[in-house]
NUVEXLO-515484 format. One record per atom (N, C-alpha, C, O): residue number from 1; residue in one letter; atom name; x, y, z. Coordinates in steps of 0.1 Angstrom, whole numbers, padded with zeros to 4 digits. Atoms other than C-alpha are relative to their C-alpha. Layout:
<node resi="NUM" resn="A" name="CA" c1="X" c2="Y" c3="Z"/>
...
//
This chain:
<node resi="1" resn="M" name="N" c1="0007" c2="0003" c3="0012"/>
<node resi="1" resn="M" name="CA" c1="1329" c2="-0041" c3="0304"/>
<node resi="1" resn="M" name="C" c1="0000" c2="-0015" c3="-0002"/>
<node resi="1" resn="M" name="O" c1="0010" c2="-0021" c3="-0002"/>
<node resi="2" resn="L" name="N" c1="0001" c2="0015" c3="0002"/>
<node resi="2" resn="L" name="CA" c1="1316" c2="-0076" c3="0298"/>
<node resi="2" resn="L" name="C" c1="0003" c2="-0003" c3="-0015"/>
<node resi="2" resn="L" name="O" c1="0009" c2="-0013" c3="-0017"/>
<node resi="3" resn="F" name="N" c1="-0001" c2="0004" c3="0014"/>
<node resi="3" resn="F" name="CA" c1="1315" c2="-0075" c3="0260"/>
<node resi="3" resn="F" name="C" c1="0008" c2="0012" c3="-0007"/>
<node resi="3" resn="F" name="O" c1="0004" c2="0023" c3="-0006"/>
<node resi="4" resn="K" name="N" c1="-0007" c2="-0010" c3="0007"/>
<node resi="4" resn="K" name="CA" c1="1340" c2="-0057" c3="0239"/>
<node resi="4" resn="K" name="C" c1="-0002" c2="-0002" c3="-0015"/>
<node resi="4" resn="K" name="O" c1="-0004" c2="-0013" c3="-0020"/>
<node resi="5" resn="K" name="N" c1="0001" c2="0000" c3="0014"/>
<node resi="5" resn="K" name="CA" c1="1336" c2="-0048" c3="0203"/>
<node resi="5" resn="K" name="C" c1="0013" c2="-0005" c3="-0007"/>
<node resi="5" resn="K" name="O" c1="0024" c2="0000" c3="-0003"/>
<node resi="6" resn="K" name="N" c1="-0012" c2="0004" c3="0008"/>
<node resi="6" resn="K" name="CA" c1="1360" c2="-0065" c3="0179"/>
<node resi="6" resn="K" name="C" c1="0003" c2="0011" c3="-0009"/>
<node resi="6" resn="K" name="O" c1="-0005" c2="0015" c3="-0018"/>
<node resi="7" resn="M" name="N" c1="-0005" c2="-0011" c3="0009"/>
<node resi="7" resn="M" name="CA" c1="1380" c2="-0038" c3="0162"/>
<node resi="7" resn="M" name="C" c1="0004" c2="-0006" c3="-0013"/>
<node resi="7" resn="M" name="O" c1="0012" c2="-0015" c3="-0013"/>
<node resi="8" resn="E" name="N" c1="-0005" c2="0004" c3="0013"/>
<node resi="8" resn="E" name="CA" c1="1384" c2="-0043" c3="0125"/>
<node resi="8" resn="E" name="C" c1="0013" c2="0006" c3="-0003"/>
<node resi="8" resn="E" name="O" c1="0016" c2="0018" c3="-0001"/>
<node resi="9" resn="V" name="N" c1="-0013" c2="-0005" c3="0003"/>
<node resi="9" resn="V" name="CA" c1="1420" c2="-0041" c3="0114"/>
<node resi="9" resn="V" name="C" c1="0000" c2="0007" c3="-0013"/>
<node resi="9" resn="V" name="O" c1="-0003" c2="0001" c3="-0024"/>
<node resi="10" resn="K" name="N" c1="-0001" c2="-0008" c3="0012"/>
<node resi="10" resn="K" name="CA" c1="1425" c2="-0014" c3="0089"/>
<node resi="10" resn="K" name="C" c1="0014" c2="-0002" c3="-0007"/>
<node resi="10" resn="K" name="O" c1="0024" c2="0000" c3="0000"/>
<node resi="11" resn="K" name="N" c1="-0013" c2="0002" c3="0007"/>
<node resi="11" resn="K" name="CA" c1="1452" c2="-0022" c3="0063"/>
<node resi="11" resn="K" name="C" c1="0006" c2="0013" c3="-0004"/>
<node resi="11" resn="K" name="O" c1="-0001" c2="0022" c3="-0009"/>
<node resi="12" resn="I" name="N" c1="-0008" c2="-0012" c3="0004"/>
<node resi="12" resn="I" name="CA" c1="1479" c2="0003" c3="0056"/>
<node resi="12" resn="I" name="C" c1="0006" c2="-0003" c3="-0014"/>
<node resi="12" resn="I" name="O" c1="0012" c2="-0014" c3="-0016"/>
<node resi="13" resn="S" name="N" c1="-0006" c2="0002" c3="0013"/>
<node resi="13" resn="S" name="CA" c1="1489" c2="0006" c3="0019"/>
<node resi="13" resn="S" name="C" c1="0013" c2="0008" c3="-0001"/>
<node resi="13" resn="S" name="O" c1="0014" c2="0019" c3="0004"/>
<node resi="14" resn="Y" name="N" c1="-0013" c2="-0007" c3="0002"/>
<node resi="14" resn="Y" name="CA" c1="1525" c2="0014" c3="0011"/>
<node resi="14" resn="Y" name="C" c1="0006" c2="-0006" c3="-0013"/>
<node resi="14" resn="Y" name="O" c1="0002" c2="-0017" c3="-0017"/>
<node resi="15" resn="D" name="N" c1="-0007" c2="0004" c3="0012"/>
<node resi="15" resn="D" name="CA" c1="1548" c2="0010" c3="-0019"/>
<node resi="15" resn="D" name="C" c1="0010" c2="-0012" c3="0004"/>
<node resi="15" resn="D" name="O" c1="0021" c2="-0009" c3="0009"/>
<node resi="16" resn="R" name="N" c1="-0008" c2="0011" c3="-0004"/>
<node resi="16" resn="R" name="CA" c1="1562" c2="-0025" c3="-0014"/>
<node resi="16" resn="R" name="C" c1="0013" c2="-0002" c3="-0007"/>
<node resi="16" resn="R" name="O" c1="0022" c2="-0008" c3="-0003"/>
<node resi="17" resn="E" name="N" c1="-0013" c2="0000" c3="0008"/>
<node resi="17" resn="E" name="CA" c1="1588" c2="-0021" c3="-0041"/>
<node resi="17" resn="E" name="C" c1="0010" c2="0009" c3="0006"/>
<node resi="17" resn="E" name="O" c1="0022" c2="0006" c3="0005"/>
<node resi="18" resn="N" name="N" c1="-0010" c2="-0010" c3="-0004"/>
<node resi="18" resn="N" name="CA" c1="1604" c2="0010" c3="-0026"/>
<node resi="18" resn="N" name="C" c1="0000" c2="0003" c3="0015"/>
<node resi="18" resn="N" name="O" c1="0009" c2="0010" c3="0019"/>
<node resi="19" resn="E" name="N" c1="0000" c2="-0003" c3="-0014"/>
<node resi="19" resn="E" name="CA" c1="1595" c2="0010" c3="0011"/>
<node resi="19" resn="E" name="C" c1="-0001" c2="-0013" c3="0008"/>
<node resi="19" resn="E" name="O" c1="-0006" c2="-0023" c3="0003"/>
<node resi="20" resn="I" name="N" c1="0001" c2="0012" c3="-0009"/>
<node resi="20" resn="I" name="CA" c1="1600" c2="-0015" c3="0040"/>
<node resi="20" resn="I" name="C" c1="-0005" c2="0005" c3="0013"/>
<node resi="20" resn="I" name="O" c1="-0001" c2="0015" c3="0018"/>
<node resi="21" resn="P" name="N" c1="0004" c2="-0004" c3="-0013"/>
<node resi="21" resn="P" name="CA" c1="1583" c2="-0015" c3="0073"/>
<node resi="21" resn="P" name="C" c1="0011" c2="-0002" c3="0010"/>
<node resi="21" resn="P" name="O" c1="0019" c2="-0011" c3="0010"/>
<node resi="22" resn="V" name="N" c1="-0011" c2="-0001" c3="-0009"/>
<node resi="22" resn="V" name="CA" c1="1607" c2="-0006" c3="0101"/>
<node resi="22" resn="V" name="C" c1="-0005" c2="0005" c3="0013"/>
<node resi="22" resn="V" name="O" c1="-0014" c2="0014" c3="0014"/>
<node resi="23" resn="V" name="N" c1="0002" c2="-0006" c3="-0013"/>
<node resi="23" resn="V" name="CA" c1="1606" c2="0001" c3="0139"/>
<node resi="23" resn="V" name="C" c1="0013" c2="0007" c3="0003"/>
<node resi="23" resn="V" name="O" c1="0024" c2="0000" c3="0004"/>
<node resi="24" resn="K" name="N" c1="-0012" c2="-0007" c3="-0005"/>
<node resi="24" resn="K" name="CA" c1="1630" c2="0028" c3="0150"/>
<node resi="24" resn="K" name="C" c1="-0001" c2="0001" c3="0015"/>
<node resi="24" resn="K" name="O" c1="-0011" c2="0005" c3="0020"/>
<node resi="25" resn="S" name="N" c1="0000" c2="0000" c3="-0015"/>
<node resi="25" resn="S" name="CA" c1="1640" c2="0025" c3="0186"/>
<node resi="25" resn="S" name="C" c1="0012" c2="0009" c3="0005"/>
<node resi="25" resn="S" name="O" c1="0023" c2="0008" c3="0000"/>
<node resi="26" resn="S" name="N" c1="-0010" c2="-0008" c3="-0006"/>
<node resi="26" resn="S" name="CA" c1="1659" c2="0051" c3="0206"/>
<node resi="26" resn="S" name="C" c1="0009" c2="-0007" c3="0010"/>
<node resi="26" resn="S" name="O" c1="0003" c2="-0015" c3="0018"/>
<node resi="27" resn="I" name="N" c1="-0009" c2="0006" c3="-0009"/>
<node resi="27" resn="I" name="CA" c1="1690" c2="0039" c3="0224"/>
<node resi="27" resn="I" name="C" c1="-0002" c2="0006" c3="0014"/>
<node resi="27" resn="I" name="O" c1="-0001" c2="-0002" c3="0024"/>
<node resi="28" resn="C" name="N" c1="0001" c2="-0007" c3="-0013"/>
<node resi="28" resn="C" name="CA" c1="1686" c2="0065" c3="0252"/>
<node resi="28" resn="C" name="C" c1="-0013" c2="-0002" c3="0007"/>
<node resi="28" resn="C" name="O" c1="-0013" c2="-0006" c3="0019"/>
<node resi="29" resn="T" name="N" c1="0013" c2="0000" c3="-0007"/>
<node resi="29" resn="T" name="CA" c1="1649" c2="0065" c3="0259"/>
<node resi="29" resn="T" name="C" c1="-0008" c2="-0013" c3="-0002"/>
<node resi="29" resn="T" name="O" c1="-0017" c2="-0016" c3="0006"/>
<node resi="30" resn="G" name="N" c1="0008" c2="0012" c3="0003"/>
<node resi="30" resn="G" name="CA" c1="1637" c2="0032" c3="0244"/>
<node resi="30" resn="G" name="C" c1="-0013" c2="0003" c3="-0007"/>
<node resi="30" resn="G" name="O" c1="-0020" c2="-0007" c3="-0010"/>
<node resi="31" resn="E" name="N" c1="0012" c2="-0003" c3="0007"/>
<node resi="31" resn="E" name="CA" c1="1610" c2="0050" c3="0226"/>
<node resi="31" resn="E" name="C" c1="0000" c2="-0006" c3="-0014"/>
<node resi="31" resn="E" name="O" c1="0010" c2="-0006" c3="-0021"/>
<node resi="32" resn="K" name="N" c1="0001" c2="0007" c3="0013"/>
<node resi="32" resn="K" name="CA" c1="1598" c2="0031" c3="0195"/>
<node resi="32" resn="K" name="C" c1="-0011" c2="0006" c3="-0009"/>
<node resi="32" resn="K" name="O" c1="-0022" c2="0010" c3="-0004"/>
<node resi="33" resn="V" name="N" c1="0009" c2="-0005" c3="0009"/>
<node resi="33" resn="V" name="CA" c1="1582" c2="0044" c3="0164"/>
<node resi="33" resn="V" name="C" c1="0000" c2="-0009" c3="-0012"/>
<node resi="33" resn="V" name="O" c1="0010" c2="-0013" c3="-0018"/>
<node resi="34" resn="A" name="N" c1="0002" c2="0009" c3="0012"/>
<node resi="34" resn="A" name="CA" c1="1568" c2="0022" c3="0135"/>
<node resi="34" resn="A" name="C" c1="-0003" c2="0009" c3="-0012"/>
<node resi="34" resn="A" name="O" c1="-0009" c2="0019" c3="-0011"/>
<node resi="35" resn="G" name="N" c1="0002" c2="-0007" c3="0012"/>
<node resi="35" resn="G" name="CA" c1="1569" c2="0034" c3="0100"/>
<node resi="35" resn="G" name="C" c1="0006" c2="-0007" c3="-0012"/>
<node resi="35" resn="G" name="O" c1="0008" c2="-0019" c3="-0012"/>
<node resi="36" resn="F" name="N" c1="-0006" c2="0006" c3="0012"/>
<node resi="36" resn="F" name="CA" c1="1583" c2="0029" c3="0065"/>
<node resi="36" resn="F" name="C" c1="0013" c2="0007" c3="-0004"/>
<node resi="36" resn="F" name="O" c1="0013" c2="0020" c3="-0003"/>
<node resi="37" resn="K" name="N" c1="-0013" c2="-0005" c3="0004"/>
<node resi="37" resn="K" name="CA" c1="1618" c2="0034" c3="0053"/>
<node resi="37" resn="K" name="C" c1="0001" c2="-0002" c3="-0015"/>
<node resi="37" resn="K" name="O" c1="-0001" c2="-0013" c3="-0021"/>
<node resi="38" resn="D" name="N" c1="-0002" c2="0000" c3="0015"/>
<node resi="38" resn="D" name="CA" c1="1625" c2="0043" c3="0016"/>
<node resi="38" resn="D" name="C" c1="0013" c2="-0008" c3="-0003"/>
<node resi="38" resn="D" name="O" c1="0023" c2="-0004" c3="0003"/>
<node resi="39" resn="K" name="N" c1="-0012" c2="0008" c3="0003"/>
<node resi="39" resn="K" name="CA" c1="1649" c2="0017" c3="0002"/>
<node resi="39" resn="K" name="C" c1="0011" c2="0009" c3="-0008"/>
<node resi="39" resn="K" name="O" c1="0023" c2="0006" c3="-0006"/>
<node resi="40" resn="N" name="N" c1="-0010" c2="-0008" c3="0008"/>
<node resi="40" resn="N" name="CA" c1="1665" c2="0043" c3="-0022"/>
<node resi="40" resn="N" name="C" c1="0006" c2="0011" c3="0007"/>
<node resi="40" resn="N" name="O" c1="0018" c2="0013" c3="0006"/>
<node resi="41" resn="T" name="N" c1="-0005" c2="-0012" c3="-0006"/>
<node resi="41" resn="T" name="CA" c1="1668" c2="0074" c3="-0001"/>
<node resi="41" resn="T" name="C" c1="0003" c2="-0002" c3="0015"/>
<node resi="41" resn="T" name="O" c1="0011" c2="0006" c3="0021"/>
<node resi="42" resn="G" name="N" c1="-0002" c2="0002" c3="-0015"/>
<node resi="42" resn="G" name="CA" c1="1667" c2="0060" c3="0035"/>
<node resi="42" resn="G" name="C" c1="-0009" c2="0008" c3="0008"/>
<node resi="42" resn="G" name="O" c1="-0007" c2="0008" c3="0021"/>
<node resi="43" resn="K" name="N" c1="0009" c2="-0009" c3="-0008"/>
<node resi="43" resn="K" name="CA" c1="1641" c2="0085" c3="0045"/>
<node resi="43" resn="K" name="C" c1="-0011" c2="-0008" c3="0007"/>
<node resi="43" resn="K" name="O" c1="-0016" c2="-0018" c3="0001"/>
<node resi="44" resn="F" name="N" c1="0010" c2="0008" c3="-0008"/>
<node resi="44" resn="F" name="CA" c1="1618" c2="0073" c3="0073"/>
<node resi="44" resn="F" name="C" c1="-0013" c2="0008" c3="0001"/>
<node resi="44" resn="F" name="O" c1="-0013" c2="0020" c3="0004"/>
<node resi="45" resn="R" name="N" c1="0013" c2="-0006" c3="-0001"/>
<node resi="45" resn="R" name="CA" c1="1581" c2="0080" c3="0073"/>
<node resi="45" resn="R" name="C" c1="-0007" c2="-0006" c3="0012"/>
<node resi="45" resn="R" name="O" c1="-0011" c2="-0018" c3="0012"/>
<node resi="46" resn="E" name="N" c1="0006" c2="0004" c3="-0012"/>
<node resi="46" resn="E" name="CA" c1="1566" c2="0078" c3="0108"/>
<node resi="46" resn="E" name="C" c1="-0015" c2="-0003" c3="-0002"/>
<node resi="46" resn="E" name="O" c1="-0022" c2="0005" c3="-0008"/>
<node resi="47" resn="I" name="N" c1="0014" c2="0003" c3="0000"/>
<node resi="47" resn="I" name="CA" c1="1532" c2="0061" c3="0112"/>
<node resi="47" resn="I" name="C" c1="-0006" c2="-0001" c3="0014"/>
<node resi="47" resn="I" name="O" c1="-0017" c2="0005" c3="0016"/>
<node resi="48" resn="Q" name="N" c1="0006" c2="0002" c3="-0013"/>
<node resi="48" resn="Q" name="CA" c1="1526" c2="0051" c3="0148"/>
<node resi="48" resn="Q" name="C" c1="0011" c2="-0001" c3="0011"/>
<node resi="48" resn="Q" name="O" c1="0021" c2="-0007" c3="0009"/>
<node resi="49" resn="L" name="N" c1="-0008" c2="0002" c3="-0012"/>
<node resi="49" resn="L" name="CA" c1="1542" c2="0053" c3="0183"/>
<node resi="49" resn="L" name="C" c1="-0003" c2="-0013" c3="0005"/>
<node resi="49" resn="L" name="O" c1="-0015" c2="-0017" c3="0007"/>
<node resi="50" resn="I" name="N" c1="0002" c2="0013" c3="-0005"/>
<node resi="50" resn="I" name="CA" c1="1547" c2="0019" c3="0197"/>
<node resi="50" resn="I" name="C" c1="0003" c2="0000" c3="0015"/>
<node resi="50" resn="I" name="O" c1="0015" c2="0003" c3="0019"/>
<node resi="51" resn="K" name="N" c1="-0002" c2="-0001" c3="-0015"/>
<node resi="51" resn="K" name="CA" c1="1542" c2="0017" c3="0235"/>
<node resi="51" resn="K" name="C" c1="0001" c2="-0014" c3="0006"/>
<node resi="51" resn="K" name="O" c1="0007" c2="-0016" c3="0017"/>
<node resi="52" resn="N" name="N" c1="-0001" c2="0014" c3="-0005"/>
<node resi="52" resn="N" name="CA" c1="1539" c2="-0021" c3="0239"/>
<node resi="52" resn="N" name="C" c1="-0001" c2="-0010" c3="-0011"/>
<node resi="52" resn="N" name="O" c1="-0002" c2="-0006" c3="-0023"/>
<node resi="53" resn="D" name="N" c1="0000" c2="0011" c3="0010"/>
<node resi="53" resn="D" name="CA" c1="1539" c2="-0055" c3="0221"/>
<node resi="53" resn="D" name="C" c1="-0013" c2="-0001" c3="-0007"/>
<node resi="53" resn="D" name="O" c1="-0013" c2="-0004" c3="-0019"/>
<node resi="54" resn="K" name="N" c1="0013" c2="0000" c3="0007"/>
<node resi="54" resn="K" name="CA" c1="1502" c2="-0053" c3="0214"/>
<node resi="54" resn="K" name="C" c1="-0001" c2="0010" c3="-0011"/>
<node resi="54" resn="K" name="O" c1="-0007" c2="0007" c3="-0022"/>
<node resi="55" resn="E" name="N" c1="0000" c2="-0010" c3="0010"/>
<node resi="55" resn="E" name="CA" c1="1506" c2="-0021" c3="0195"/>
<node resi="55" resn="E" name="C" c1="0009" c2="-0004" c3="-0012"/>
<node resi="55" resn="E" name="O" c1="0005" c2="-0001" c3="-0024"/>
<node resi="56" resn="L" name="N" c1="-0009" c2="0005" c3="0011"/>
<node resi="56" resn="L" name="CA" c1="1535" c2="-0036" c3="0175"/>
<node resi="56" resn="L" name="C" c1="-0007" c2="-0011" c3="-0008"/>
<node resi="56" resn="L" name="O" c1="-0006" c2="-0011" c3="-0020"/>
<node resi="57" resn="E" name="N" c1="0007" c2="0011" c3="0007"/>
<node resi="57" resn="E" name="CA" c1="1514" c2="-0067" c3="0167"/>
<node resi="57" resn="E" name="C" c1="-0011" c2="0006" c3="-0009"/>
<node resi="57" resn="E" name="O" c1="-0013" c2="0002" c3="-0020"/>
<node resi="58" resn="G" name="N" c1="0010" c2="-0006" c3="0008"/>
<node resi="58" resn="G" name="CA" c1="1486" c2="-0044" c3="0155"/>
<node resi="58" resn="G" name="C" c1="0006" c2="0007" c3="-0012"/>
<node resi="58" resn="G" name="O" c1="-0001" c2="0006" c3="-0023"/>
<node resi="59" resn="F" name="N" c1="-0007" c2="-0007" c3="0012"/>
<node resi="59" resn="F" name="CA" c1="1510" c2="-0024" c3="0132"/>
<node resi="59" resn="F" name="C" c1="0003" c2="-0011" c3="-0010"/>
<node resi="59" resn="F" name="O" c1="0002" c2="-0009" c3="-0022"/>
<node resi="60" resn="M" name="N" c1="-0004" c2="0011" c3="0009"/>
<node resi="60" resn="M" name="CA" c1="1523" c2="-0057" c3="0118"/>
<node resi="60" resn="M" name="C" c1="-0013" c2="-0006" c3="-0008"/>
<node resi="60" resn="M" name="O" c1="-0012" c2="-0009" c3="-0019"/>
<node resi="61" resn="K" name="N" c1="0012" c2="0004" c3="0006"/>
<node resi="61" resn="K" name="CA" c1="1487" c2="-0068" c3="0111"/>
<node resi="61" resn="K" name="C" c1="-0005" c2="0010" c3="-0011"/>
<node resi="61" resn="K" name="O" c1="-0010" c2="0006" c3="-0021"/>
<node resi="62" resn="M" name="N" c1="0004" c2="-0011" c3="0010"/>
<node resi="62" resn="M" name="CA" c1="1479" c2="-0035" c3="0094"/>
<node resi="62" resn="M" name="C" c1="0008" c2="-0001" c3="-0013"/>
<node resi="62" resn="M" name="O" c1="0003" c2="0002" c3="-0024"/>
<node resi="63" resn="C" name="N" c1="-0009" c2="0001" c3="0012"/>
<node resi="63" resn="C" name="CA" c1="1509" c2="-0040" c3="0071"/>
<node resi="63" resn="C" name="C" c1="0000" c2="-0013" c3="-0006"/>
<node resi="63" resn="C" name="O" c1="0005" c2="-0015" c3="-0017"/>
<node resi="64" resn="D" name="N" c1="0001" c2="0014" c3="0005"/>
<node resi="64" resn="D" name="CA" c1="1501" c2="-0077" c3="0066"/>
<node resi="64" resn="D" name="C" c1="0014" c2="-0006" c3="-0001"/>
<node resi="64" resn="D" name="O" c1="0018" c2="-0012" c3="-0011"/>
<node resi="65" resn="I" name="N" c1="-0013" c2="0006" c3="0000"/>
<node resi="65" resn="I" name="CA" c1="1536" c2="-0088" c3="0076"/>
<node resi="65" resn="I" name="C" c1="0002" c2="-0009" c3="0013"/>
<node resi="65" resn="I" name="O" c1="-0006" c2="-0007" c3="0022"/>
<node resi="66" resn="T" name="N" c1="-0002" c2="0008" c3="-0012"/>
<node resi="66" resn="T" name="CA" c1="1550" c2="-0114" c3="0101"/>
<node resi="66" resn="T" name="C" c1="0013" c2="0003" c3="0007"/>
<node resi="66" resn="T" name="O" c1="0014" c2="0000" c3="0019"/>
<node resi="67" resn="Q" name="N" c1="-0013" c2="-0004" c3="-0006"/>
<node resi="67" resn="Q" name="CA" c1="1585" c2="-0100" c3="0108"/>
<node resi="67" resn="Q" name="C" c1="0002" c2="0015" c3="-0003"/>
<node resi="67" resn="Q" name="O" c1="-0002" c2="0020" c3="-0014"/>
<node resi="68" resn="I" name="N" c1="-0003" c2="-0014" c3="0002"/>
<node resi="68" resn="I" name="CA" c1="1597" c2="-0064" c3="0112"/>
<node resi="68" resn="I" name="C" c1="0014" c2="0002" c3="0005"/>
<node resi="68" resn="I" name="O" c1="0019" c2="-0003" c3="0015"/>
<node resi="69" resn="K" name="N" c1="-0013" c2="-0003" c3="-0004"/>
<node resi="69" resn="K" name="CA" c1="1632" c2="-0050" c3="0114"/>
<node resi="69" resn="K" name="C" c1="0000" c2="0012" c3="0009"/>
<node resi="69" resn="K" name="O" c1="-0008" c2="0021" c3="0008"/>
<node resi="70" resn="T" name="N" c1="-0002" c2="-0011" c3="-0010"/>
<node resi="70" resn="T" name="CA" c1="1643" c2="-0028" c3="0143"/>
<node resi="70" resn="T" name="C" c1="0013" c2="0007" c3="-0003"/>
<node resi="70" resn="T" name="O" c1="0023" c2="0000" c3="-0003"/>
<node resi="71" resn="E" name="N" c1="-0012" c2="-0008" c3="0002"/>
<node resi="71" resn="E" name="CA" c1="1668" c2="0000" c3="0137"/>
<node resi="71" resn="E" name="C" c1="0002" c2="0009" c3="0013"/>
<node resi="71" resn="E" name="O" c1="-0008" c2="0014" c3="0019"/>
<node resi="72" resn="Y" name="N" c1="-0004" c2="-0009" c3="-0012"/>
<node resi="72" resn="Y" name="CA" c1="1686" c2="0020" c3="0165"/>
<node resi="72" resn="Y" name="C" c1="0006" c2="0013" c3="-0005"/>
<node resi="72" resn="Y" name="O" c1="0010" c2="0021" c3="0004"/>
//
């Protein structure tokens, strides 16, 4: 393909007061899942499977953040 369409980044809305963006990574398999963790209950809400750095960057753009915490 010579010309690729630029994909518009769709923003994800979340409760910024009660949720934080987090990447959960498995120690055994290395599988990564991006989502939001509730600050009060610790409950994790999965949003997207992360296969590579490009997908992680895309998730961060959707959340409009520059840094993200990784939990194991």
